[in-house]
N, C-alpha and C positions, 0 to 999 in steps of 0.2 A: 491497423494504424501503427506506423513506425514510432520509435522512441523520439525521433526528432520532431515529427508532427505533433505527438502528444505534448512535448515540451513547448512547442510554439503555441499550441492551443491553450496550455496552462498560463503561459505568459500573457496571452491576449485576454483571458478571463481576469487575471489579476490586475492588469492595467485598467480594464473597464470598471472593476470594483473600486479601485483607487480613485478613478475619475468620478464615479458616482458618490463616493464618500466625501470627496472634496466639494462637490456640489452641495451636499447636505450641510457640511460645515459652513460653507459660504452663506447658505440660507439662514442658518442659526445666527451668524454674526450680523447679517443684515436685519434680522428680525429682533435682535436684542433691544435696541432703543425704541422700537416702534410697537412691536407685538408683545414681547415678553413682559415689559413693564407698562402697567396701566395706571394712570393717575386718577385717583378717586377722592373727591372732596368730602370732608365731614361737615357737621352742622356749623362749625365755626369758619368754614371756608378754607380750611387748611388742606393742601393736597398731600395725599399719602400714596406712594408707589405700591402697587399690588402686583406681584409676579403671576404670570399666566404661562406656566411651562407647557401645558397640553397643546395650545395652538401652535407653539413653536415646534413641538415634537411632531405634530401632524404635518406641518409644512415641510420639516426636514425629511420625514418619512416619504412624502410625495415627491420631493426633490430627488431623493436617493433612488427610488424605484423608477421614477420618470426618466431620470438621466440614464439609468442602467438599461431601461427598455429602449430608449433612443439609440444608445450605443450598440445594443444587440441588433436592432433593426438595421442600423448603418452597416454593421459587420456582415449581416446576411445579404444586404444589397451588394456589398463589395464582393462577396464570394460569388453571387450570381453574375456580376459583371465579369469576374475573372473567368467563370465557366463560359459565359457567352463569348468573351474575347478569345478564349482558347478554341471554341467551336468556330468562331469567325475566321481565326487564323487558319484553321484546318480547311475551312471552306474556300478561303482566298487562295491558299496554297494549291488546292485542287484545281481551282479556276485558272490560277496563274500558269499552271503547267500546260493548259490547253489554249490559252489566249494567243501565245505567239504563233502556234501552228494555224489556228483559225484565222488570225489576222493576216498572215502571209498568204494563205489560200484566198482570202477575200480580195487582197490587193492584186494578186495575179489574175484572178477571174473577173475583176471589176469591169473592164471594158467588154469582155465577152458576154457577161451576164446582161449588161446594158444593151448590147447588140441584139440579144435574144428577146429581151423584154420590150424595148422601145423601138427597135428597128434601126437601120442605118441613118435615117434622117434625124431623128430626135436624139439618138445617143451621141451624136457628134459633139453637141454642146456640153453634155454632161462629162464626157471624157476629157475634153479640152479645157473648159472653163472651171470645172471642179477638180477632176483628177490631176491633170498636169499642173494647173495653177497652184493647187494646194501643195503638191509635192515640191514644187520649186521653193515655196516659202518654208516648208519643213526642212529642206536641205540648207537653206540660208539660216534658219533658226538654229539648226544643229552646228553649223559652222561658227556662228556668233556665240553659241553656248560654250565653245572652247575658250574664247577670250573672256567673256563675262561670267559665265557660270562656273567654269573650272578654275581659271586663273584669277578671277576677280578684277579684271581690268575693264573699266567702263568705256565702251567704244560707241560713239555717236556718229561715226562716219563710215559705217560698214558698207554702205551703198557704194562708196568709192571703189572698193575692191570688186564689187559686183560689176561696176562700170568698166573697170580695167579688163576684166575677163571678157565682157561683151565686145568692147571695141577692139581688143586684141584679136579675137576670132574674126570679127567682121573685116578689119583692115587686111589681115594676113590672108584670109580666104579670098577676098576680092582682088588683092594685088598679086599674089603668087599662085592662087588656085589650089592651095593646100586643102586636103580633106578634113572633114569634121573630126575624124578619129585621130588625126595627127595633131590638130590644133587644140583639141580638148585638154590633153595634159600640158601642152605649151601655155595655154591661157592660165591654167592653174599655177604654173611655175612663175609666170610673169606677175600674177597677182600676189603670189607669195613673196616675190622680190620687193614689191611695193609695200607689203606688210612689214618686211624687215626695215625698209627705209623709214617707215613711220615709227617703228619701234625704237630706233636709235635715238632720235631727239627727245623722246618722252620717257627714257628709262628712269629718270629721277622723279617723275611726276606720279601722282596717284589721286584718286577721288575726283573732285570737281575739276581740278586743273587738267587731268588727263582727258576728261570728257570734253573740255573746251578745245584742247589741241586736236583730238580726233574729229570733232565737229568741224574745225577749221580745215583739216586735211580733206574731209569729204567735200567741202565747198570749193577748195582749191582745185581738186580734180574736176569737179563739174564746170567751173569757170574756164579751166584749160580746154575742156572739150568744146565749150561754147565758142571760145575766141580763137582757137587754132583751126581756122576755117579750112586752110589748105589741106590739112590732114583729116580732120573729122567732119568737115562740111557743116560745122556749127549747128544752129538750130534746125537746119533742114534734115540732119541725120543722115544715116547711111541706108540705102535701099538695095534690093537685089542680093541680099546675103545668101550664099549657097546653102542648100538644105542637105542634111545627112542622107546617105544612101545605105542600102542593105547589100553588102558585098559588091558594091559598084552598081547596083540596080536602083535607079531613081524612082521616086513615087510620083511619076508624071503620067499624063495621058498619051505619051508617045508610044511608038511600037516597041521600044526597048524598056518601057516602064514596068513597074511591079505588076500591075493588073494584066498587062498584055503578056508578060513572060509566064505568068501562072494561069493564064486563061480565065481571068476574072473580069467582071464588069468594073470599069474605072469608078472609083469613089475616093473622095478626100479622107474618108474615115480610116483608110489603111495607113496613111502617113501619120495621122493623129494617134492611132494605136501604137505605131512604132515609136513615136516620140514619148508616149506614155511609158512604155517599157524602158526606154533609155533613161528618163528621169527617175524612174523607180529603181533602176540599177544604181544610179549615181547616189540616190538617197540612202540605199542600203550600204553602199561603199562608205559614205560619210558616217553612218551609224556604227559600222563595223570597226572602222579605223579609230573613231573616238572611244569606243568601249575598250579596244585593245590598248590604246595610248593611256587611258586612265590607270590601267594595271601596270604599266611600265614605270620606271623611275621618273621619267619626264612628267607623266600624268600625276604622280604623287607629289612631284615638285610644284606643279600648277596649283593643286589643292592646298599645299602648305603655304604657297605664296598668297593665295586668297585669304587664308586664315590669319597669317601674321608674317609680314615681310621681314621684320627684325629677327624673329625666331628663325626664319629661313637662313638668313645670313649667319646667325650664330651656329647653325648646324653645318655650315660649309657649303650650302647650296648656292650655285652661281645664279643670282637673280637676274643678271643681264641676259644670259642665254635662255633662262626660263621664260622671261617676257618675250624675247624675240621668237622663240619657238611657238609660243601661243599665238602671237600676231601672225606668224608665217602660216601656221596650220589653218587658222580661221580664215585668212585671206585666200588660201589655196582653194578651199571649198567654195568660197564666194566666186572665185574665178571660174570654177567648173560650172556653177549655176549661171554665171553671166554668159559664158559661151553657149550653153544650152538655150538660154533665153534669146540670144541673138539668132541662132539657127531656127528656133521655133517661130519667132515673129517674122523673120525675113527683113526686119526694119528696126533700127534703134535710133534714139535721139536723147538729148540730155534730159528731157522731161521724165524719162523712165528711171532716173537715178538721183532724185532730189532727196532732201533731208527727210521728207515724209516716208520714203522707203526705209531709211535707217531707223526712223522712229517706229515704224510698223514691225520690223524685224526684232528690234529691242523689246517692244511690247509683247511679242510672242514669247520671247525668252523669259521675261519677267512674269507674265501671266501663267505660263506653264510651270514655272519653278526652275530657278537657276541651277544648272547642273543636272537636271532631269531630262533624259531623252524622251521618255513617254510624255511627260508634261508638255514639252515643246511641241510635239506632234499633235497633241490634243488641242493646244492653244491655236496652232496654225489652222487646224480643221475648223475650229469655232470661228476665228476671226476672218480668215479668207473665205471659207465656205459661207459664213454668215453674210459677208459683203456680196457674194454672188447671188445668194438667195434673195437679197433685197431687190435685185433687178427683176425678180419675178413677182413682186408685190404690186402689180398694176391696179389691183382692186382698191388700193388706198387712194388712188386719184379720184375715185368716185366720192370719197369722203372729204379729202383736203383740196380738191380742185385738179384740173387737168395739168397744171404746171408743176405739181408736186413730184419730186424725184427722191425716192427713199435713199438712194445711194449717197446723196449729199449729206446725210446725217450719220454716216458710218463713223466719223471721228468722234461725234458726240456719243455714240454708243460705245466706242472704244474707251473713251474717258470714263463713262459711267461704269463699264465693266471693270476698268482698272480700280476705280474707287470701291466697288463691291468686293473685288478680290483682296484689296488691302485691308478691308474690314473683316471679311470672312476668313480668308486664308492669306495672311501677310507674306508668307513665303512661297506663294504660288499654288497652282492646282495640285501638283505633286510635290509636297514639301519634304517627304522622306526619300532618302537615297540609300542604296545599298553601299556598304563599304567597298572600296576598291580592292583591298586585299585583306586576307585573314592570316593570323599568325601561323596556325596549323590547320584548324578546322573550325567551323562555326559551332559554338556551344551556347547553351542556355545558362543563365546565372540565376541562382535562387534569389527570391525576393528578400530574404533576411540578410543578404550581403550588400544590398544597395538600398538607398532611401527612397527611390521612386518606383518601386514595384518590380515586377518580373521583366527581364529583358532577354 
């Protein structure tokens, strides 16, 4: 045992002895008017106080050693918790090193494993409705996480940028015949442009006022889509949106299609698997760019803006550019997701970009933990995957009647989950985040230097 450890242990024993002695003194003071003095009447009825020191001494003795035993027990439990926490940290660190590799392998092999296990017929639904659908919302959640989680700007109209990306791709692809790979970055640029347009009028707003303006912006975009019938076809939507190709090879049943070129039997599963890998690559791109941006000066400026805008200005940070870059980056990824959504569906309409979409994406960010990439991904899997699983609960119709539709209760479950999260983990599923940068290297700080234990 080192000298520092011995000194720390001695200080701890001394503090516990002082605490136990204080408890004994307190017992003596409390017992003085009640236990120590006993009134006894003589034959004339006169009361005479009779001291009883032994009961007080016994109670003080019990208080001293009882308090000392309780403190020693608490100290022992504390050391056990520290040891268990240290072991848990080591175990978590060992698991954390393997989780990324295992997760990436599982994501890449997901459609292939389903194809081997379920066959081409049953695996189509699981790749499309679960894999692709969840990854779209993961990407949208990560995009909104830049605005809400990193920059602290509450955005209730995020579906507007999603719609801009989708309609930009659909209109340009049908009008000019541009390919998906050319229009994908162009849709992101156009959505980013609209993000900057939204950012300029709301630079001086924050909190609830900012949320109201973004909500109004989302509704304005939706109403423009509905009423500009000559361009967007209104409620009827846009049909026949071109599909992406693999180096010019379409996924059709024609002689020049993917199946015919490679000598395979035609199946729609090939196109679905191709779309799965496209959205997986886009989601990885979103995560990679977000992580890299957090470590750059602009990312640290976002986090500083989230914590205290006045302090940002006092440090010379241009809050105008900081807010605009946050809106632009978040809108760009929404545009990417919107263009993919349009080419995946082949049809878009204003009903796909209502306020409910913005609320769902914001719920994913809040439930997952604002600023946490992993938390947002977990929340998207739970919320979107849970909604899709509800479609499989047909056995509930035997209990509640043939007209019962479990999917109609998804918002009720979302609200219930939100209440539970606010009670159980107010900061989201993943409340802790790694620092963006370190001064030189990550170091441990001794517990005697800070008041809240080992860090």
